[in-house]
N, C-alpha and C positions, 0 to 999 in steps of 0.2 A: 500574526499567525493564529489560526484557530487551535484551541486545545481539544483534542479528540477524546471521546468517551467510548466506553465499551458498547458494542452492538450498533454503533453508527455505521452507515454505509458510505464508503469512500472510493475514490479512484485516483490514479496517478495523474498529476498535472501534465497537460500536453507539452508544455515547454521543458519538461524534464526528460521526456522520451528520447531526444537525440543524444543525451549523455549516457544512455544505457547501452548494453550490448544489443545488437539487432535482434537476436532471438528472444531476449527478455522483453524488449520493447514491443515486438509483435504479440507476445503472449499477454502483456498487460494493457495494451492499447484499448481504450474504451471498456475495459473489464471493470466490474464493480466487486468490491470486497467488503467484508465485515470486520470491524475492529475487534480483536480478541483481547488485547492488553496494551497498556501504555506504560512506559517507564523512562526514567532518566538514569543513564549509566553513571556509576561513580566517577567523579572527576570531569564530567561533561556537563554542558549547559543545555543542549538540545534534547527534546523529547524524541524517543524512539517509539514507533507504533508497530505492533505485531498485527498483521492483517491476514485473514483467510480469504484468498481469492477464489471466487465462486466459479465452478466449471461452467462453460458455455454449452457443452454437448455431453451426451451420455458417455462418450468414449474418453472424455477428459477427466482428470481428477482435480479436486480442490487442492490448492497449493497455499502453504503458510509461509510468509516472508516478513522480514523486519525492514522498515523504511524510516528515514528521518521525517519528522512532521512537515518539513518544507517541501517534500516531494508529493504530498497528498493534498487532496481537496475533498470537500463533502460532495457526494453525488446527488 
């Protein structure tokens, strides 16, 4: 698994989309985001990545979400 760094551009892995809610999967499909922060929660082993998902249109807003590193790939 890659270790993500701040300001890298990432996207959700395509094989993880079927496991998400349909509305969230549509929103994140092929969308790119910028890594804001990475951390490992106390008592856990996996890295959590905080991502700012970039808006595609002027009518949309940027969204900030946290994802396990296994769900992401470099864009």
